[in-house]
PAGU-914258 format. One record per residue (C-alpha): residue in one letter; z, x, y. Coordinates in steps of 0.1 Angstrom, whole numbers, plus 5000, padded with zeros to 4 digits. Layout:
PAGU-914258
AZXY
...
END
This chain:
PAGU-914258
M939070861288
R938271231291
T936171331321
D935971701316
F932871661295
F930871561326
T931871841351
G930272161361
S927672321339
R928072051313
T926671801338
R923672021344
Y923072081307
G923471711299
G921171611327
L918571861315
C918871741279
L918671371288
A915771421311
F913871601283
M914671331258
L913571061282
M910371251288
L909571261251
M910470891246
A908070811275
F905370981255
G906170761226
A906070451247
I902770551262
S901370601227
N902570261216
G900670091243
A897570311238
S897370251201
A898269881200
Q894669781195
E893670071173
T893070071136
P896070191115
V895470551106
Q892770811110
A892271081084
V893971411092
E893071771089
E893471941054
N897172021049
G899271771030
A896171581020
R892471631014
Q890471701045
Q888571391057
E886271311086
P888271121113
A887370751109
P889270421113
A891070311082
P890669961069
L893169681073
P895769651044
A893769651012
P893969390985
A895669460952
S892369530936
A891669830958
H890670130937
F892870430930
D892770700903
R895570670879
G895571040873
D895971120910
V898770860913
A900571010883
W900371360897
M901571250932
L904471060917
T905371380898
S904871600929
T907171380949
L909871410923
L909371790922
V909971820959
L913071600956
M914271850930
M913672130955
V916271990978
V918771830954
P919772030935
G917572330943
L918272410980
A921772280978
L922672520949
F920772810966
Y922872770998
G925972680979
G926173010961
L925573210993
V928773081010
R932373151002
A934172940976
K936072751002
N932872621018
V930572540989
L931172160988
S930572141026
V927172291022
L926272070992
S927371771012
Q925471871043
V922171931025
L922471601006
V923571381035
V921071531060
F918171491035
S919271121029
L919471051066
V916071191073
L914470981045
L915770661061
L914670781096
W911170861081
V910770501070
A912270361102
Y909870531126
G909070891114
Y905970811093
S904570591121
A905270851148
V903471121128
F900470941113
A899770651136
P897370701165
G899070801198
N899171091223
P899071471217
L902771481208
F903571151190
G901870871173
S903070521178
F906770471170
T906270101162
Q902870061145
F904170131111
A907870111119
F909870021087
L906470031069
K905169741088
G901569661077
L901969821043
A902669641011
P903569720975
D899969660964
S898169810995
V895870110991
G893870301016
N895870261048
T897070621049
P895270951055
V894570961017
P892570651009
G892870690971
L896670660969
P898870360971
D900270351006
Y903970370996
L903270680975
F901870881004
V904770771026
A907270870999
F905671210993
Q905571291030
S909271181034
T910371471012
F908671721035
A910571581065
G913771581046
I913671941033
T912472081066
T915571941084
A917872041055
L916772401056
I918472451089
V921872381074
G921972731059
A921872891093
F925272761107
A927072701074
E930772761071
R931772671107
I929872361118
K931372011123
F929971761099
R929371501126
A927571761147
V925271831117
L924371471114
L923671411151
F921671731153
A919671641122
A918671301136
L917671441170
W915871751156
F913871541131
T912771311160
F911971571186
S910871881167
Y909671781132
I907771471142
P905771631171
M904871941150
A903771731120
H901671511143
I900171801162
V899071981130
W898671701104
G898471371123
G895171441142
G896871631170
Y895771941190
L896372221166
G894772031137
Q891671961159
M891472331168
G891172421132
A894572561124
I894972601086
D898372481073
F897772341039
A901372261030
G903672341059
G903772711070
T904272621107
V905372251104
V908072331079
H908972691077
V908472841111
N909772531127
A912972521106
G913372901107
V913272921145
A915672631147
G917972801123
L918073121145
V918772921177
A921472721159
A923073041146
W923273171181
F924772851195
A927272811167
G928473171171
K929473411145
R931873331117
L935473461119
G935473811106
Y931773861107
G930974221112
H934474331104
V935074211068
A932574141040
L931673771039
K930173791004
P928373510985
H930873350961
N928473270932
L925173450928
P924273280895
L924372950914
T922073090941
W919773240915
A919572910896
G918872730929
A915972970937
M914372910903
L914572530908
L912972580942
W910072770925
V909472500900
G909772220926
W907472410950
F904472330927
G904871970938
F905172090974
N902072300974
A899772160946
G900871810955
S899571860990
A896071840975
A896871470971
A894871460939
A894771600904
D891771810911
S890472170916
V892172200949
A895572120933
S894672370906
L893972640932
A897272570950
F899072570916
I897972920905
N898373060940
T901972940941
M902573110908
L900973440917
A902273480953
T905773420942
A905573670914
A904073930938
A906873860964
V909573920938
L908074260930
G907574340967
W911174260976
T912474450945
L910374760953
V911674780989
E915274730977
T914875000951
V913375250975
G915775161004
K918975100986
G918575290954
H918874980932
P917374630929
S919574320931
A919473980915
L919973820949
G917074020963
A914773910935
A915673550940
S915273580978
G911873740972
A910773450952
V911673210980
A909973441005
G906773440985
L906873060982
V907173041020
G904373281026
V901873111004
T902672761016
P900072741044
A897472931024
C897772790989
G894872550991
T892372781009
V892873140996
G891773280963
P894273420937
L893873780949
G894573670984
A897673490973
I898973800956
V898474000987
I900173741008
G903173720984
F903574090981
V903474151019
T905773861027
G908273981001
M908374331016
V908474221053
C911273961046
V913574241034
W913374371070
G913774011083
V917173971067
T918374331074
G916974521104
L915674231124
K918774031118
R920874311133
V918574331163
L918773961169
R922673971165
A922673631148
D925073521121
D922373331101
T924573261071
A921673201046
D918973401064
V916973091073
F915073271099
G914673601080
V913073421051
H911573101063
G910773201099
V909473551092
G907873451059
G906273151075
I904773361103
I903373621079
G901973361057
A900373161085
L898673471099
L897373601066
T896073251059
G893573311087
V892373631069
F892173541032
S890773191036
A887473351043
Q884973311014
S884073681018
L887673761007
G887873510979
G888873201000
T887272861002
R886072861039
T882372941041
G881373131073
L884973161085
D885173391116
I888373581107
G888973701143
H888673351157
Q890773201129
L893573461134
W893673361171
V893972991162
Q896673071136
A898573291162
L898273011188
G899772761163
I902573001155
G903373071191
F903372701200
T905672621170
V908072901180
L908272791216
W908472421209
S911172461182
A913272701202
V913272491234
V913872161217
T916572301194
A918372461223
L918372141243
I919471931213
L922372171206
L923472161242
L923571781240
V925371781206
R927972031219
M928571821250
L928971501230
V930871601198
G931271981198
L929572211174
R932272421157
V935372341138
G938672481150
E939872831140
E942472701116
A939972471099
E937472751095
R940172981079
T941172711055
G937572631046
L935472331053
D935872191018
I939572111025
S939572071062
T936471851065
H936071691030
G939571691016
E938571840983
S938172170966
A935272300944
Y937572520922
E941072400914
A943572680906
END
């Protein structure tokens, strides 16, 4: 048995990580006891569902409970659209950005991480986000493995008008894509087993608390933070985690000395367009109904993305002298990220401004800021999702005001900007600290990076024993 894992600084790191994990698990245990006698789920702040007044939900409803078939049809479609965002959308987008010798490794990582998180969501994730609990976690056991829900039950989730299983399925795709986004940051040099261990821990200790705090009746939601479909919970959370993961994984061999070019830009372009189509399920589906709110989110998703494409293209043309297909595709993703927290509360003109500004700023995020941060973020997870999520979350606090075309009557823009900034700051700090501690633990247990020879050969061959392109 090797004992060098437990000596020196590793012991200190391991002790710190384990102490932190035990502290969080203690929160979960406390919440289990505190919520044992409570009713199942209280309605949550407007985000991935309609805003409701907090009230105890009924016990599992009989099969005759009412639901609108149009709403159910739309939410089934939205869930399928978000699934398409990940596989194949995100997988193709990332796959084209890496070198030919690593494309299968990225496709595999996205698919397997997404699949792992879906199962963890059903096991305890849904319960820990939406069951009553403490400020960080709901109960890990109240709805564990969907306990208390049934195929014909309706009204036991934060959206009373949907079958329970449908709401659980829709929210599972959010958890899955958020965790899979991080894969792009350390692509081309990470161990497969390290990816899986990291994904399980990060989902548990970063995604679940953030979703509970914003959407599950937690602190930020109660403060009035506006995050309709996941600006902080999804994009800032994953973007910051990607930046920290890129730092921990280190730079790829040859980075900064030789050009590490994307091997297949048409693949990336096609992936981006699949993301755009799927994002209508992500944003408009977060209305949890086929209604005017979904329609607003739908048109805002269309317009903000188009504006971001033009914004990114303009900056590239002025700065580099020519527009690029990769830039236009990246601009589309940046616009989608930027409008995500705002799509259900801003007007169409506000969405255009958010998209245009986000597209322009994210060009700097993947160039100048990336150089300043000295991070080899392979697929620019932070530059697009982190930066875009921050810009979008801030501007949500401005353009949600009814005076600027939004839906919030009497909104104090100054106060709302403070609340949005507080939510962003908390997300950045939480995600950075938790991600760093998890990576220290993963590095101590299984290591993070493949060997130099394996990296030179490519992860397709060295890890998966197959090649995407046979000679």
